[in-house]
Each structure stands twice: as structure tokens, then as C-alpha cells.
PLY file of the C-alpha trace (Angstrom):
ply
format ascii 1.0
element vertex 537
property float x
property float y
property float z
element edge 536
property int vertex1
property int vertex2
end_header
431.79 -67.99 -54.40
431.85 -70.39 -51.53
434.99 -68.71 -50.06
433.51 -65.21 -50.36
430.36 -66.40 -48.50
432.47 -67.73 -45.59
434.44 -64.49 -45.38
431.19 -62.48 -45.31
429.78 -64.71 -42.63
432.91 -64.35 -40.48
432.83 -60.59 -40.90
429.19 -60.40 -39.76
429.90 -62.65 -36.76
432.83 -60.45 -35.61
430.73 -57.29 -36.12
427.96 -58.75 -33.95
430.40 -59.49 -31.14
431.71 -55.93 -31.25
428.18 -54.51 -31.06
427.26 -56.75 -28.11
430.49 -55.84 -26.33
429.81 -52.14 -26.84
426.26 -52.43 -25.49
427.39 -54.31 -22.39
429.54 -51.37 -21.32
426.44 -49.16 -21.16
424.25 -51.71 -19.30
422.50 -50.27 -16.19
422.90 -51.84 -12.76
420.53 -54.76 -12.05
416.99 -53.87 -10.96
416.05 -54.60 -7.36
413.08 -56.89 -6.67
410.50 -54.11 -6.39
411.66 -52.53 -9.66
411.60 -55.67 -11.74
408.93 -55.60 -14.44
406.38 -58.42 -14.48
407.33 -61.62 -16.23
404.78 -63.11 -18.60
404.50 -66.80 -17.80
401.59 -67.75 -20.01
400.24 -65.64 -22.82
396.60 -65.71 -23.84
395.73 -67.17 -27.22
393.33 -64.34 -27.82
395.13 -61.26 -26.51
398.70 -60.45 -27.53
400.96 -58.90 -24.90
403.04 -55.95 -26.09
405.75 -53.94 -24.33
404.62 -52.15 -21.15
401.68 -54.51 -20.65
399.45 -53.03 -23.35
396.85 -55.42 -24.72
395.88 -55.40 -28.35
392.26 -54.83 -29.29
391.97 -58.26 -30.85
388.50 -59.68 -30.19
387.96 -63.12 -28.77
385.13 -65.58 -28.60
384.61 -68.30 -26.05
384.62 -71.84 -27.41
381.20 -73.29 -28.19
381.92 -76.45 -26.20
379.41 -76.76 -23.33
380.86 -76.61 -19.84
379.65 -78.63 -16.86
380.41 -76.00 -14.19
380.59 -72.23 -14.06
384.29 -72.56 -13.20
384.98 -74.47 -16.44
383.16 -71.76 -18.32
384.99 -69.03 -16.42
388.41 -70.46 -17.25
387.48 -70.81 -20.92
386.88 -67.04 -20.99
390.22 -66.09 -19.41
392.04 -63.61 -21.63
394.66 -61.89 -19.49
398.24 -63.19 -19.56
399.47 -64.97 -16.44
402.11 -62.77 -14.82
404.86 -63.49 -12.28
405.17 -60.57 -9.88
405.87 -60.28 -6.16
402.74 -58.18 -5.58
400.60 -60.94 -7.10
402.43 -63.58 -5.07
401.77 -61.67 -1.86
398.02 -61.56 -2.54
397.97 -65.19 -3.67
399.66 -66.28 -0.45
396.97 -64.55 1.58
394.22 -66.39 -0.33
396.04 -69.71 0.11
396.33 -69.10 3.84
392.56 -68.53 4.07
390.89 -71.50 2.32
387.72 -70.99 4.39
387.37 -67.54 2.84
387.67 -69.00 -0.66
384.99 -71.57 0.21
382.63 -68.87 1.53
383.16 -66.70 -1.53
382.26 -69.60 -3.83
379.11 -70.32 -1.83
378.03 -66.68 -1.99
378.79 -66.50 -5.72
376.61 -69.49 -6.62
373.33 -67.60 -7.26
375.03 -64.88 -9.31
377.92 -66.43 -11.23
376.01 -67.68 -14.29
374.29 -64.31 -14.67
377.64 -62.48 -14.41
379.31 -64.75 -16.95
376.44 -64.08 -19.37
377.24 -60.37 -19.25
381.00 -60.96 -19.48
380.52 -63.11 -22.56
377.92 -60.82 -24.16
380.29 -57.83 -23.92
383.35 -59.86 -24.99
385.27 -59.13 -21.79
388.08 -61.19 -20.21
386.61 -63.88 -17.99
388.83 -62.84 -15.07
386.58 -59.80 -14.59
383.79 -62.10 -13.38
385.89 -62.51 -10.22
386.04 -58.79 -9.51
383.22 -59.05 -6.92
385.60 -61.24 -4.86
387.94 -58.25 -4.59
385.22 -55.61 -4.32
382.67 -57.14 -1.96
383.57 -60.79 -1.25
380.37 -61.51 -3.23
378.16 -59.89 -0.57
375.42 -57.96 -2.42
374.71 -55.84 0.67
378.36 -54.87 1.18
378.79 -51.20 2.10
382.14 -49.42 2.30
383.39 -46.39 4.23
383.55 -44.51 0.91
379.78 -44.98 0.49
380.21 -47.68 -2.17
377.60 -50.43 -2.22
376.71 -53.75 -3.81
378.61 -56.62 -5.44
380.46 -54.19 -7.71
380.84 -51.40 -5.11
379.48 -48.43 -7.03
379.65 -45.06 -5.28
376.38 -43.07 -5.62
377.54 -40.68 -8.37
379.04 -43.38 -10.61
376.00 -45.57 -10.04
373.67 -42.83 -11.24
375.98 -42.16 -14.20
375.38 -45.75 -15.31
371.64 -45.70 -14.75
371.47 -47.19 -11.25
368.48 -45.53 -9.60
368.85 -44.74 -5.88
366.03 -43.59 -3.60
364.34 -44.54 -0.34
362.64 -47.54 -1.97
365.39 -48.95 -4.14
369.16 -48.87 -4.62
370.23 -50.15 -8.03
373.81 -50.52 -6.82
372.66 -53.54 -4.80
370.46 -54.89 -7.59
372.58 -57.80 -8.85
371.01 -57.78 -12.32
371.22 -54.00 -12.90
374.62 -53.46 -11.26
376.23 -56.31 -13.22
375.09 -54.76 -16.48
376.35 -51.36 -15.33
379.72 -52.66 -14.09
380.51 -54.59 -17.27
379.54 -51.56 -19.38
381.77 -49.35 -17.24
384.72 -51.75 -17.48
384.37 -52.00 -21.24
384.41 -48.21 -21.55
387.52 -47.99 -19.38
389.36 -50.56 -21.49
388.58 -48.53 -24.60
389.83 -45.37 -22.90
393.19 -47.05 -22.25
393.54 -48.68 -25.68
392.68 -52.17 -24.49
395.03 -52.20 -21.47
392.92 -54.06 -18.94
395.28 -53.47 -16.04
394.97 -49.71 -16.44
391.20 -50.15 -16.87
391.02 -52.09 -13.60
393.15 -49.52 -11.80
390.76 -46.84 -13.08
387.74 -48.77 -11.82
389.26 -48.56 -8.36
391.02 -45.18 -8.41
389.20 -43.22 -11.10
389.92 -42.68 -14.78
391.13 -39.12 -14.25
393.51 -40.07 -11.44
395.10 -42.86 -13.45
395.39 -40.51 -16.41
397.28 -38.01 -14.25
399.64 -40.75 -13.04
400.35 -41.66 -16.68
400.99 -38.01 -17.59
403.39 -37.68 -14.66
405.43 -40.68 -15.86
405.41 -39.36 -19.42
406.82 -36.02 -18.24
409.63 -37.92 -16.49
410.23 -40.18 -19.52
409.20 -43.22 -17.46
407.13 -46.22 -18.61
403.38 -45.73 -18.37
402.21 -49.31 -17.79
400.28 -50.17 -14.61
403.30 -51.64 -12.82
405.34 -48.46 -13.35
402.78 -45.91 -12.12
402.83 -44.25 -8.70
399.40 -45.14 -7.30
397.81 -45.25 -3.81
398.41 -48.41 -1.79
394.83 -49.59 -2.29
395.12 -49.42 -6.09
398.64 -50.85 -5.96
397.18 -53.97 -4.32
393.85 -53.98 -6.18
394.92 -55.27 -9.59
397.37 -57.89 -8.20
394.56 -59.09 -5.94
392.32 -59.82 -8.93
395.15 -61.46 -10.87
395.94 -63.56 -7.79
392.39 -64.86 -7.33
392.19 -65.56 -11.09
395.45 -67.53 -10.87
394.17 -69.46 -7.86
391.02 -70.58 -9.71
393.06 -71.45 -12.80
395.35 -73.73 -10.77
392.96 -74.82 -8.02
394.08 -78.46 -8.21
397.74 -77.54 -7.85
396.95 -75.33 -4.84
394.70 -78.00 -3.34
391.72 -75.63 -3.34
388.39 -77.44 -3.90
386.00 -75.75 -6.32
382.31 -75.85 -5.40
380.50 -77.87 -8.12
378.20 -75.09 -9.37
376.41 -76.23 -12.56
376.78 -74.04 -15.63
373.04 -73.41 -15.66
370.96 -70.34 -14.83
370.27 -70.11 -11.11
367.71 -67.32 -11.46
365.21 -66.02 -13.97
364.35 -62.35 -14.37
360.56 -62.08 -14.01
358.52 -59.01 -14.98
355.98 -58.51 -12.17
354.31 -55.48 -13.84
353.65 -53.52 -10.62
354.48 -53.15 -6.92
354.57 -56.37 -4.88
355.08 -57.19 -1.19
358.45 -58.98 -0.95
357.25 -61.35 1.78
354.33 -62.31 -0.42
356.64 -62.65 -3.44
358.85 -65.09 -1.52
355.78 -67.17 -0.66
354.63 -67.18 -4.29
358.13 -68.39 -5.24
358.12 -71.12 -2.56
361.41 -69.65 -1.34
362.43 -68.67 2.22
362.30 -64.90 2.59
365.97 -64.72 3.61
367.05 -66.50 0.43
364.65 -64.47 -1.72
366.08 -61.20 -0.42
369.62 -62.38 -1.28
368.51 -62.54 -4.89
366.76 -59.16 -4.69
368.84 -57.03 -2.31
368.20 -53.75 -4.14
364.91 -53.01 -2.39
365.13 -50.94 0.79
361.66 -51.60 2.17
359.06 -54.32 2.59
357.97 -54.25 -1.06
359.29 -53.47 -4.51
359.39 -49.79 -5.44
356.05 -48.21 -6.49
357.69 -46.65 -9.56
359.78 -49.70 -10.40
361.84 -51.48 -11.43
359.05 -54.03 -11.66
361.19 -57.14 -11.88
362.42 -59.81 -9.51
365.06 -62.50 -9.66
363.36 -65.82 -8.94
365.07 -69.23 -8.64
364.74 -70.97 -12.01
363.23 -74.08 -10.47
360.40 -71.97 -9.01
359.97 -69.43 -11.82
357.00 -71.06 -13.59
355.21 -71.70 -10.33
355.85 -68.09 -9.26
354.35 -66.76 -12.51
351.23 -68.91 -12.12
350.79 -67.94 -8.47
351.31 -64.26 -9.26
348.72 -64.40 -12.08
346.14 -65.76 -9.61
346.88 -63.13 -6.95
344.23 -60.36 -6.87
345.68 -56.92 -7.55
344.39 -55.60 -4.21
346.35 -58.30 -2.36
349.72 -57.41 -3.88
350.51 -54.89 -1.13
349.40 -54.94 2.54
347.89 -51.47 3.10
348.74 -51.13 6.80
352.45 -51.64 6.09
352.72 -47.94 5.27
351.75 -46.95 8.80
353.95 -49.62 10.31
356.98 -48.38 8.42
356.21 -44.75 9.16
356.24 -45.55 12.87
359.22 -47.84 12.65
361.79 -45.70 10.90
363.44 -42.36 11.57
366.30 -40.64 9.81
369.49 -39.73 11.69
372.51 -37.79 10.45
375.69 -39.12 12.03
377.59 -36.55 14.09
381.31 -36.53 14.89
382.21 -39.04 17.59
378.98 -41.05 17.32
378.99 -44.83 17.09
376.26 -47.29 16.11
376.00 -48.33 19.74
375.41 -44.76 20.89
372.82 -44.09 18.17
371.06 -47.38 18.93
370.94 -46.56 22.65
369.53 -43.08 22.07
366.84 -44.43 19.74
365.97 -47.47 21.89
366.94 -50.01 19.26
369.90 -52.29 18.56
373.09 -52.08 16.50
371.97 -55.16 14.53
368.64 -53.51 13.64
370.34 -50.35 12.36
372.83 -52.40 10.32
370.01 -54.42 8.75
367.95 -51.31 7.96
370.92 -49.65 6.25
372.52 -52.76 4.69
375.77 -52.16 6.60
378.38 -54.92 6.35
380.07 -53.79 9.59
379.85 -51.28 12.43
381.85 -48.53 10.71
379.97 -45.27 10.11
381.21 -41.83 9.14
380.27 -38.28 10.02
377.48 -36.93 7.83
376.07 -40.33 6.87
372.24 -40.50 6.85
371.00 -43.59 8.69
367.54 -45.10 8.79
366.93 -45.89 12.47
364.30 -48.55 13.23
362.72 -47.96 16.60
362.48 -51.52 17.82
364.58 -54.57 18.48
363.09 -56.43 15.53
364.04 -53.85 12.92
360.65 -52.32 12.18
358.48 -55.36 12.85
357.31 -54.05 16.25
357.85 -50.32 16.38
356.01 -49.39 19.59
358.34 -49.25 22.59
358.66 -47.47 25.92
361.22 -44.75 26.47
364.39 -45.90 28.19
365.49 -44.20 31.37
368.49 -41.89 31.11
369.95 -43.65 34.10
369.58 -47.15 32.70
372.14 -49.65 34.02
375.18 -50.80 32.05
376.50 -54.33 31.63
380.26 -54.55 32.20
382.63 -56.92 30.49
386.40 -57.23 30.52
388.51 -57.19 27.38
392.14 -58.37 27.26
394.32 -56.20 25.03
396.01 -58.01 22.14
399.10 -57.04 20.16
398.28 -54.29 17.67
395.12 -53.15 19.50
394.22 -49.47 19.75
391.35 -47.80 21.59
389.74 -46.97 18.25
389.99 -50.56 16.97
388.56 -52.00 20.21
385.78 -49.43 20.07
384.86 -50.51 16.54
384.71 -54.16 17.67
382.34 -53.33 20.54
380.46 -50.50 18.75
381.48 -47.93 21.37
383.63 -44.82 21.08
387.32 -44.75 21.93
386.59 -41.77 24.21
384.17 -43.89 26.25
386.70 -46.72 26.64
389.32 -44.22 27.74
386.88 -42.68 30.26
385.79 -46.06 31.67
389.41 -47.09 32.22
390.82 -43.68 33.31
393.01 -43.44 30.22
393.67 -40.75 27.63
393.25 -41.24 23.90
397.04 -41.20 23.55
397.61 -43.85 26.25
399.71 -46.80 25.07
397.99 -50.18 25.37
399.98 -53.17 26.62
399.18 -56.74 25.46
397.51 -58.55 28.37
396.11 -55.31 29.83
392.48 -55.58 31.05
389.94 -53.01 29.88
386.38 -52.49 31.10
383.76 -52.28 28.33
380.22 -51.15 29.16
377.04 -51.73 27.13
373.64 -50.18 27.79
370.75 -52.54 28.49
367.94 -52.17 25.97
364.55 -51.96 27.72
361.67 -52.78 25.41
358.01 -52.71 26.37
354.72 -52.36 24.58
352.86 -49.08 24.83
349.76 -48.67 26.93
346.29 -48.60 25.40
346.37 -44.81 25.75
349.26 -44.60 23.31
348.70 -42.12 20.46
350.25 -44.62 18.03
347.75 -46.28 15.64
349.26 -49.77 16.19
350.18 -51.84 19.24
351.66 -55.25 19.89
349.65 -58.04 21.53
350.34 -61.69 22.33
347.58 -63.97 21.11
347.15 -67.50 22.51
346.23 -70.03 19.83
343.01 -71.91 20.59
341.85 -75.32 19.45
340.50 -75.08 15.90
342.41 -71.87 15.10
344.08 -71.43 11.72
346.27 -68.65 10.37
343.48 -67.53 8.04
341.01 -67.32 10.92
343.48 -65.37 13.07
344.40 -63.02 10.22
340.70 -62.23 9.63
340.08 -61.79 13.34
342.71 -59.04 13.61
342.54 -57.73 10.01
346.20 -58.49 9.28
347.81 -60.46 6.47
349.02 -64.05 6.65
352.47 -62.96 5.50
352.73 -60.48 8.37
351.81 -63.09 10.99
354.44 -65.42 9.57
357.06 -62.66 9.52
356.33 -61.41 13.04
356.61 -64.97 14.37
359.27 -66.39 12.03
361.57 -67.38 14.89
358.98 -69.36 16.90
356.26 -70.52 14.52
356.54 -73.93 12.91
354.54 -75.35 10.01
351.59 -76.32 12.27
349.79 -74.16 14.85
349.47 -75.67 18.33
346.82 -74.82 20.95
348.46 -72.71 23.64
351.09 -71.32 21.27
351.75 -67.56 21.65
351.69 -65.36 18.54
352.86 -61.75 18.29
350.40 -59.60 16.37
350.55 -55.90 15.54
346.99 -54.55 15.56
345.15 -51.28 15.23
344.42 -49.71 18.62
340.72 -49.84 17.87
340.88 -53.66 17.71
340.06 -55.61 20.89
342.79 -57.58 22.72
342.04 -61.27 23.06
0 1
1 2
2 3
3 4
4 5
5 6
6 7
7 8
8 9
9 10
10 11
11 12
12 13
13 14
14 15
15 16
16 17
17 18
18 19
19 20
20 21
21 22
22 23
23 24
24 25
25 26
26 27
27 28
28 29
29 30
30 31
31 32
32 33
33 34
34 35
35 36
36 37
37 38
38 39
39 40
40 41
41 42
42 43
43 44
44 45
45 46
46 47
47 48
48 49
49 50
50 51
51 52
52 53
53 54
54 55
55 56
56 57
57 58
58 59
59 60
60 61
61 62
62 63
63 64
64 65
65 66
66 67
67 68
68 69
69 70
70 71
71 72
72 73
73 74
74 75
75 76
76 77
77 78
78 79
79 80
80 81
81 82
82 83
83 84
84 85
85 86
86 87
87 88
88 89
89 90
90 91
91 92
92 93
93 94
94 95
95 96
96 97
97 98
98 99
99 100
100 101
101 102
102 103
103 104
104 105
105 106
106 107
107 108
108 109
109 110
110 111
111 112
112 113
113 114
114 115
115 116
116 117
117 118
118 119
119 120
120 121
121 122
122 123
123 124
124 125
125 126
126 127
127 128
128 129
129 130
130 131
131 132
132 133
133 134
134 135
135 136
136 137
137 138
138 139
139 140
140 141
141 142
142 143
143 144
144 145
145 146
146 147
147 148
148 149
149 150
150 151
151 152
152 153
153 154
154 155
155 156
156 157
157 158
158 159
159 160
160 161
161 162
162 163
163 164
164 165
165 166
166 167
167 168
168 169
169 170
170 171
171 172
172 173
173 174
174 175
175 176
176 177
177 178
178 179
179 180
180 181
181 182
182 183
183 184
184 185
185 186
186 187
187 188
188 189
189 190
190 191
191 192
192 193
193 194
194 195
195 196
196 197
197 198
198 199
199 200
200 201
201 202
202 203
203 204
204 205
205 206
206 207
207 208
208 209
209 210
210 211
211 212
212 213
213 214
214 215
215 216
216 217
217 218
218 219
219 220
220 221
221 222
222 223
223 224
224 225
225 226
226 227
227 228
228 229
229 230
230 231
231 232
232 233
233 234
234 235
235 236
236 237
237 238
238 239
239 240
240 241
241 242
242 243
243 244
244 245
245 246
246 247
247 248
248 249
249 250
250 251
251 252
252 253
253 254
254 255
255 256
256 257
257 258
258 259
259 260
260 261
261 262
262 263
263 264
264 265
265 266
266 267
267 268
268 269
269 270
270 271
271 272
272 273
273 274
274 275
275 276
276 277
277 278
278 279
279 280
280 281
281 282
282 283
283 284
284 285
285 286
286 287
287 288
288 289
289 290
290 291
291 292
292 293
293 294
294 295
295 296
296 297
297 298
298 299
299 300
300 301
301 302
302 303
303 304
304 305
305 306
306 307
307 308
308 309
309 310
310 311
311 312
312 313
313 314
314 315
315 316
316 317
317 318
318 319
319 320
320 321
321 322
322 323
323 324
324 325
325 326
326 327
327 328
328 329
329 330
330 331
331 332
332 333
333 334
334 335
335 336
336 337
337 338
338 339
339 340
340 341
341 342
342 343
343 344
344 345
345 346
346 347
347 348
348 349
349 350
350 351
351 352
352 353
353 354
354 355
355 356
356 357
357 358
358 359
359 360
360 361
361 362
362 363
363 364
364 365
365 366
366 367
367 368
368 369
369 370
370 371
371 372
372 373
373 374
374 375
375 376
376 377
377 378
378 379
379 380
380 381
381 382
382 383
383 384
384 385
385 386
386 387
387 388
388 389
389 390
390 391
391 392
392 393
393 394
394 395
395 396
396 397
397 398
398 399
399 400
400 401
401 402
402 403
403 404
404 405
405 406
406 407
407 408
408 409
409 410
410 411
411 412
412 413
413 414
414 415
415 416
416 417
417 418
418 419
419 420
420 421
421 422
422 423
423 424
424 425
425 426
426 427
427 428
428 429
429 430
430 431
431 432
432 433
433 434
434 435
435 436
436 437
437 438
438 439
439 440
440 441
441 442
442 443
443 444
444 445
445 446
446 447
447 448
448 449
449 450
450 451
451 452
452 453
453 454
454 455
455 456
456 457
457 458
458 459
459 460
460 461
461 462
462 463
463 464
464 465
465 466
466 467
467 468
468 469
469 470
470 471
471 472
472 473
473 474
474 475
475 476
476 477
477 478
478 479
479 480
480 481
481 482
482 483
483 484
484 485
485 486
486 487
487 488
488 489
489 490
490 491
491 492
492 493
493 494
494 495
495 496
496 497
497 498
498 499
499 500
500 501
501 502
502 503
503 504
504 505
505 506
506 507
507 508
508 509
509 510
510 511
511 512
512 513
513 514
514 515
515 516
516 517
517 518
518 519
519 520
520 521
521 522
522 523
523 524
524 525
525 526
526 527
527 528
528 529
529 530
530 531
531 532
532 533
533 534
534 535
535 536
């Protein structure tokens, strides 16, 4: 029996060698670097990784152990396998070469990260998805893209409306951190279900569209090719998109090894969602919350005007440390004081609509409307100077972005300021024009070039900028409001001044935010927007 067992074993061993030898003759040539499939370095304990990068639908739960920072909590929710791939390495190297960017992103994320992780955990999603705003918007809630996408999660208008994000002249839910986070996590969960739990395909679909990714899969199927994310033929943006998220997730997972400091953000709520019941002036809301207006608007960037929307949503994000005080202060505020009535007229004067025409730049539009590029960007929540033909812009008619709308008409022959720009490697007329908010045609004209002229590093170019002439209107102006400069007298107080000119305290503070300190001083000049029927003092 023992002898027969040895003979059987030897036979099986020889048979195995023959099979291996036969297979080796049919082996394909080695894959080049770009063709190599991803290598799984570390597999999640909660998701199993199957051939072609398909994730199982196994559910996972975060450990109940409390975490000191949001980063500890984030890492505990990681569920995607760590992958070695050259596309990920390329993105990771960029992040490592820009540590200042990583620091800024963490700082911007601080008010929102706990709220985002709550949604990630509630919907049982991989923690890595909480970092998607790094890729989408660099955690800028006012980010606006050339494809008309907006907010932390970069929803385009149609998709935003599909997921319940209201968009009108008062409010844009795509920029509402609370609403857009709920919508984005719901959208991502639906995409993962569409692709049988494959999160890489879900992420590609978030960027490129579910239908487009589906077509790419069908194309590979027809060619008998693999249908995982890494094998699909996708646009360059989508090709880089998923590796970019995996790279930033890897960086945070190994921050110590990469010598990247993590901002110590406590794993505690930064904001509280407060039901305010009805419309409320945002400047007044910031005062009730004992929070600087600039910081308050960062938490509530969805509102387009000076107050919350008349028809809602009637909620605000308030810093947790000020939430109880805000509720008490709001309860004491008379209903008639919630909204400053004259703001309607101020805004009506201050803002026009403009449809962008071919060849127009922000600088040109600002010049024609006697305002500034900065004011237009602020009014439209633009992250940069890029605009596209057909875009509808709100154009404030003053240098202070709707605070002081009454201005004199600029002369058509107004002078231009000249400056010299030295051409750098890689520059084009279009790129330089974007940097200076002027058209490439203008630069070519100023320098006696054509649009096809080759630029040489070190070449000097003349750039011209129109001088903005602002002046208050005369007393005969048909406008119902005008700007005056009031000199503070001994014994004056803000309340006394506000009653004298029938304006609100919040407006006086806002109009003079750059010059007014905590205490009024005799002789101090205050800017005040008054009704033309009011006397000038």
C-alpha cells in the first residue's frame, strides 16, 4: 500500500510538470508598463477583491471605538484595497510635491469633514469617498467649473436637480454643504449598486456619466476585453480622476511615512443645523451667531443674495459653540427685524444680468458695466476668471459688489494703465489673457501680433487695463438711493446714526467693514446709503 501511494504521487508530480510545460509554450509576451493590471498591496478586511477589480457587496461597519480626530475616523472607514499602479503613483507624486496644497485642503475641510463622515457612515460607504471633494473642488464650496458644475461635490445643474438640489436666483443647493453632501452620497451609493459594488466604476461614472461608462464596458465586451476600470478606454480626465482619489487616500493613510502633517481636527461636530423657520438677513444671522460674516458665509454658501431664500430652505449651519446662543438671540428678534426692507431696492439697483458673448472676458464685461472683475466673480461665485459663451452672469454695478450701486458713467475714451509682461516657457496669448482677464485678440492688437504668432520666452508684451472711474450720483439722480459720507460726532452711537438715516445697524457695519473698528471715534467717516429724500449731514 505504501509503495502504490509513492508511485501514484510520482505519477501526479510528472503529470503536473507536463501540464506546466505545455502552458508555458502558449504564454503571451510580457505586458508593458502601461498594460500591467493593478497590483493589490493591501486588501480591505471588509471588502473582498475579485478578478477585474470587482468588489463584493459585503456590508461593513465602522468600529465603535471613539476616535480623537476626523482623520482617525476617516481611516477607520477605509474600505477600498490599496493598489499599486503607475497612474496612482503619478498623482501621489504631485500631491507630495505640493505639501502647501495638502495643508490648505485640510484647513478648508475642517468645518465640513465631520458632517461628511456622518453621511458616509450612515450610508455605509467606503471612507475614501469623504476625500472626493479634494479631487472635485479642493474643498472650496464656491468652486465653479467650466462645465457649469458647482459646490464641494461639483454637481452640474441637471444632476443637481435630479437629486433634489434646488437652484434659483436666491439659492443654489449645489453649494449648500449640508444638502449637496446628502445628494452626493446618495448618488454615489446608487452608482455602486448599478455596477454591482465596483466602486472604481462608480467613481468613474460620477465623473464621466453612468451611460458613458456603460458604453465603454459594452465596447470592451464586444472585443472580448476585460471590463474593469483599468481596462476601459476613457477620456483623460476620467483616466486620472479615480487614481487621483486613490492617491490622496493613500497619502492620508501613510501621512507619517510621507512626512505630511495632519491638521489636528477633533472628531466632533463643527456645525449644527438650525431650523430658522423663515427668511433671515444673513448679515444679521452672523451677528446673532457671534460669527464674522465671512466665516458664516463659508458655512452657508448656498445663498445667492443678502438673505436666505423667501421660500426656503429655512435652515442654517451655525458653529456648534455658538448654536445655543444663536437660537436664543433669534427667538428674541422681532419678526419685522428679520429682513431689512430697503435691501430689495438696493439689490435691484445693484445687479444686472448679462449673457456672455463670444470673445468676451470678465475684464471687458466689468469695464462696460463700470464694475470690477473681483465684484463679478464674487456675485457669481466664480473660482477663477474663466467664463464661457452663453453663460448668464449677475453683474454688480459698483466696486463693492452691490454695497454701493450708484456710480457715474465712465467715458468711452477713458485712459488705460500699461504694464509689461515677460513671456515664460509654455505661455500662449490665450493663457496670458486668462491671467490678466483680457482677450487674446486684445493682447495681439496691443503688441502688433497675430493670434498665430509664436511667443518666445523672455519676450516683452504690453498689457493694458482700463481705469475704473467711480463717483456718486448727483442729487438729481433718478435712483432712490445715494451714497453719503457721514462724519461721526462726539456722543454718536451706531444706533443713533442708524435711526438718523433710517438704515439698519448691520448695513452700516457691512458698508464700513474695512474701516470701522469696535469703537466709533469723533471725526471718523462712515459710508451710508440713504434714500434721496433724506437730508445729507
